[in-house]
N, C-alpha and C positions, 0 to 999 in steps of 0.2 A: 357737740356734733349736732347739726340740723339736718333731719332727714329731707327737708324740702329743698336742700342745695344738691346740685348736680356736681359730682366729684370726678376727679381725673388723676391718673398717675401712671407712670412707667411700670408695667408688670413684669418685665424681663430684665435679668441683670444687665447693668450697664457696661458697654464695651463693644469691641467688634464681634459681629456674629452674623448668622444668616438672616435672621429677622428680629425685629423688636415689636413689642406690643404696648400700645398706649390704651389704657382701659378708661372708659367713661361710664358712670353709673348715676341714674337719677331720672326724674320725671321729664326732664329736658335733654336727655342724652342724644336723641336723634336730631333735635333742632340745633344744638350746638354743634354737632357733627356736620350738619348740612351747611353750616356758615363757612366751613374751611374745606369741604369736599366738594370736587367737581367730577361728575360722571361724564364720560364721552357721549353717553345717550341722553344726557340732561335729566337722569333719574334724580329723584330726591329720596333721602333715607327715610324719611317720615312716611313715604308712600310704598316701600318695599315690604315684601312679606318677612315675617319673623323667622329668625334662624336661617338667614341667607347671607352669602358672601358676595360682596359687590366690589367690582374693579373700578378704580379711578385714581384721582390725584388729590393730594393736599396742597393747598396754596397759600402763598403769604397774603398779607393784606392788599398788596398792589397786584395780586394775581400771578405772581411768580410761582412756578411749580417748585415745591419743596421736595416732593418724593412721590414715586409711583406706589400705590398702596392697594391692599385688599381690606375692606371694611366689613366685619361681622356685625349684623344687627340682631339683637335678641330682645324681644319685647316681654314686658312684665305680664304675668308673674312667674313665668317659666324661665327664670335665669338664676344665676349664681347669687345675686343679692336680693332677688325678689322685685327688682326695679328694672326699668329699660336700661339696657346695657349696650354700648358700642365698643368694639375692639378694633383698633386701627393697626393693621399689620404693615409695618414699613420695612425698609431694608435695615439690617442691623447695623449700627454705628452711633457714636456718642452724639455727633452733631445733628444728623437728621432727626434722631430721636427726641433731643432736647427741643428742637425747632418746633417739631409737630406738637409737643406737649405745651410749649409756650403759646402756639396758636389756639390750642384748646382752651387754655385758661383766658386768653384775650377774648374768646368767643362766649364766655360766660360761665365756664366751669371753675370750680375752686379746687385747690390742691388737696388731695386725700391725705389723711393723717395715716401713720402706720397701722396696718390692720383694719383700716375703715371699711373696705369692701366686705371682709368677712364679718365684721361687726354688724354691718347692715343686714347681712343674711340672717344673722342671729336675732337681730331686733325685728326683722320682718317675718319671722317664724320659719325660715327656710331650714334651719338647723338649730339644735339646742347648743348649750354652752360647751358640753363635753365633746360634741361633734366639731364645733369650731376650733377648740384647742388642738384636736387631732390634725387639723389642716397644717398647722406649723410643725407638728411632729413628723408629718409625711415629708414636708419640704426639708426638714432637718435630719431626716433618717440617715444613719451611717452604716446600716446593716440591713439585710433583707428581713431579719427578725423584727427589728424596730419598725420597718415599713409596714409589715404584716399586721402588726398590733395596731398601728396608727390608722391603717385602712379599715380594720374591723371596727374601730371606734367611730370613724366617719360614717360608716354604714348604720351606725346606731345600735351596735350590739350591746355596749355598755349601758346605753341610755335605756334600752329596753329592760335590762336587768334591774337597773336602779328604779325605774318606774314600776316594775312588778313589785319590788319591795314596798314602795310608797303606797301602792294600791292595797296591800295587805294592811298597812298601818292606817289607811284612811278608812278602810271598812270598819276597823276596831274603834277609831275615833268617831265615825258616824253612829256606831252601835251605842257607844257611850252617851253621846249627845241626845240621841233619841230617847234613851232611858231617862236622862236628866230632864229634858224639855217636855216629855209626855209621860211623867211618872204615874199619872192617874189612869193612863190608858191600859188595856188589857194587851200588852205586847209581850211577845215570847222572846225573852233574852238569849243570847248565846250562852251555852253551858260553860262552866269553868274549864272544862277540857278543851272545848272548842276555842275559847279566848286564849288560853295559853298555848295551844297548838299553833295559832297564827302568829303569836309573839315569837314562839320558838323558831318557827320557819323564817321569820324575818331576821332574827339574830343569826341563825345559822347561814343564811345567805350573805349577810354583811360580813361575818367572820370569814366565810370562804374567800370573799373578794380581798378582805384585808391580809389573808394569808399569802397572797400573790404580791403584795407590795414590795417586800424585800427584793424578790427576783425582778420585779418590775423596775425598780431603782438601778439594779445592775444592768438591766438590759438597756435603759435609757441612758444612763450615765456612763456605762462601761464599768467592767470589773477592775477595781483597783488592784493591780498585780505588781508585786515586788519580785524582781530576779535577784536572788542572793546566792552567795557562795564565796569560797575563798578566791584569792586572785588567780587569774589566768585559767579559769575553767571554762570560759566561753560565754559569758553573761552578755558582754557588748556585741559579740558575734551573733548571739541569738536574737537580740534586739534588732540588729541590722537585717537579719534574715526575715523576721517577722514583719518589719515595717517596709521592706523592699528597697531600702536605701542605706547609704553609709551614715547612720545617725550618730554613731558613736565611734570614737577612735579605738582601733584594735592594734595592739602590739604585743610583743612577747615579754615586755617588761612589767614585772609585778607592780600594782599600784597605779597603772595608767589612768584608770577611772577614779577620779577623786571626789567627784560630786555626783548626786542623782541626776539622771537624765530622763525625762518623761515624755512618752510618745503615745498618741492614741491611734491603735491599730485594729484591724479586723482580722480575727481568726475564724475564717469561714463566716458564718453569720452571727458570730459573737464579737462584741466590742470589748477590747481590753485597754485600760489606762496602764500601760506598762511602764514601770520605773526601774531602770537599770541602776544598780546601786554599786557603791565602791566595794572591792573585795574585803571580806571580814577576816582580819588577822591581827596578831599583835604586832606593833610597829612603833618605832621611835620617831617617825616623821610626824610632826604636829599637825600639818595640813591633812595628811592622809588619815589621821586619827579622827579629825572632824567628819571626814567623809564616812568612816567606819561607823561613828556614832550615829550619823544619819541613816545609815543602812540598817542598823538595829531598830530604829525608830520606825522606819517604813516597814520593816518585818513584823513589828507588832501591831501596825495600824491596817495593813493590807487586807482586802477581801480574799486575795489568793497569793500564796508564796510559791514561786518556781524555785525550787532549791536545786541548784546545779553542782554537779560533781564532775571531776575529771576522770574518765574511764581508763586513762592510761597511767594513772599514779594510784598508789595505795592510799587508803583513808588516813588522815592525820589528825592532829589535835584540832586544827581549825575546823575541819569537817565536823568533828564530833561536837565541838562547841555550838556551831550552828544547829546540828541535829538536836541537841538537848534543849534549845531554845525555841523549838517550833511546836511544842506540845499545845494542844487545843487550837491549832491554826489549821485552816484548809491548805493543804500542801500537795504539790505535785513534784516528786523528786524526779529530776531529769539528769540521767547518767550520759554525759557527752562524750565525744571522741571514741566511740565504741565501734567504728568501722572495722577495726582489727581485734576485736574482743574486748575483754574488760580485765583490768590488772587485779580487782578484787572481786569477791563473790558478790554478785548482784542481790543475793538473798538477803545479805546483811542490811541493805536498804529496803528491800521489800518487807522484811520483818518489822521495820521501824514505821514505813509509810505505806499506807494501802494502795496509794496511786503513784506508780513508778513508770517512766517511760525511758526506754533505751534510745538514745538520740545520736545524731551526727549532724552538727551544724555545717561541717565542711561538705557533706553530701546531701544536705537538705533532707535528711531522713528522720522521721519521727514526728512530722508536723500533723498529719492526719490522726495519728494516735493521741497526740496533745490535745488537739480539738475535741476528739471524742471523749476524752477524759475529763476536760473542762465542763463539757455539757452535762456529763453524768454527775459531776461533782455539785453542780448548781441546778440540777433537776431541769434543764432547759431542752431536753430531747423532744419532748411533745409540744412545746410552745409553737404556736403557728399552725400546727397540724390538727389540733382539737378545736372544739368551739368554746372553750372557757375564755373568760375575760381576764385580763392582766392589768392590775392597777400600776401605772407608770407615773402618775402625777402626785406631788406631795399635797396638792390642794385636795384632790380627790380622797387621798388616804385620810387627811385630817377631818374632812367632812364625814368620813364613814366611821372613824374612831368616835366622834361626837354622836352620831346617830346610834351607833351600837351601844354606847354608854347610856343614852336616854332610853332605849328600848330595854335595856337590862334593868334599869331603875324602875321602869314601868311594870316589868314582870315581877320584880321583888315587891313592889308596892301591892300588886294584885295578890300575891301569895300571902302578904301580910294584912289583907282586908282593909287596906287604906281606901278611903272614899273615892269613887270613880272620878269625880271632878278633878282630883289630885292626879290621879292616874293619866287623865287626858292631857295634862300639861306636858308630862314627859313624852307622850306619843306625839304631840303637836311639835315638840322640839326635834324629835326624831325625823319626822316628816319634813321639817324645815331644813335640817341639816342635809338630807338626801336631795332636797331641792336645790341646794347650792351647787351640787354637781352638775345638774342639767340646766341651771340657770333660772329656776322657777322661783327662788327666793334669794337670790344673791343680790347684794347692793351695787349701786352704780360704780362706786369707787373700785371694787374688786373686778368689775367688767372692764373698766377703763385700764386697769393695771394689766389684765390678761392681754388685751389687744395691743397695748403699747409695745409689747414685746415682739409683735408681728413685723414682718418685713414690709416696706413700702410697696404698695401696689397690689397687696394680697388682702 
């Protein structure tokens, strides 16, 4: 990528819509736009004030009008990329949008690569790497919770905490370097207690962040949730209810669901990757048995198991078999078909499972209680309402693990009277690992990989 090139791309989804936006960024953005833009008053975009919207037309090379447009002009450095930016707002539509982009490229712009606008914002110091990554998290948010976390990171909340930890470690490193470089000077060193206190504070802050990583993964990727139970308890009906569509076939015939069906759904502001499994029972049907084996596999691997029971029937050996195989799992027992009471004592289930919800798929009753129970089970009730940071990126998690490991090694070395120059190596490595999160010490290959996953035009 050459920063001296002026780039262009379509920044809105392709297809029919109210408007489309072609974004141009670079030192020659206004000059390039002026080659294809005609103002009814003869204005030139290079002469207008920054952050203004200008009415006119985009024309073909022969002067033919391609579309009526509004053109936003934003001059560096107060723009998204930190460069001169022009955004052409035209009527939404595949043809007009592509024609205007083609004219922009003819006028001297080059096609932007995926994520290049945000990459330029990072390289020009408009945002750090963690903030840049949050842009795609905002775009890809599937729930209000993932959106809130992404917005917090875009505002720099995570960056601020990471930089605070780095500053503590940098002060320790500076202290060691001064003592080594000016050993003959009468300098007052930090006491052992002060040195260890700063290391402990740094380790504690990193561990606190790492403790959020498992929840962050579930928030970002969705809680892998297996719906299990014997045949005809309402598993497929529950999937259809939560997804809002007839995703699974529902009949009164036992064994209708033979294979697992996966659906990504929102339960309030929680994302679930729900897997509707085949009913678990003893059967001579070879194909159904394959489905049953898959159900058992999903049951053992899922983050959450929704164990469904038929409230109109007494518990049988199939129910009890499933119950006996759910030890050490996060389970919510859902007693379905309870609109007319329950055929067995619900306390039998409550004694086995802490989290039990009385449900009626037919009457859509119990959804709010289910959402509340999931939130409590995964400790998600306060996320988004407090000011704590949540680690949702595997890259950030790995960097924190490395940084914490080096900081602990430095602490152990200090307590064992290892020479300070050796301790400084571990502290330097910890600082470098933290720098990878905000992009201070990350290599170009990693940066390219991150932005390659961005959508075109962002």
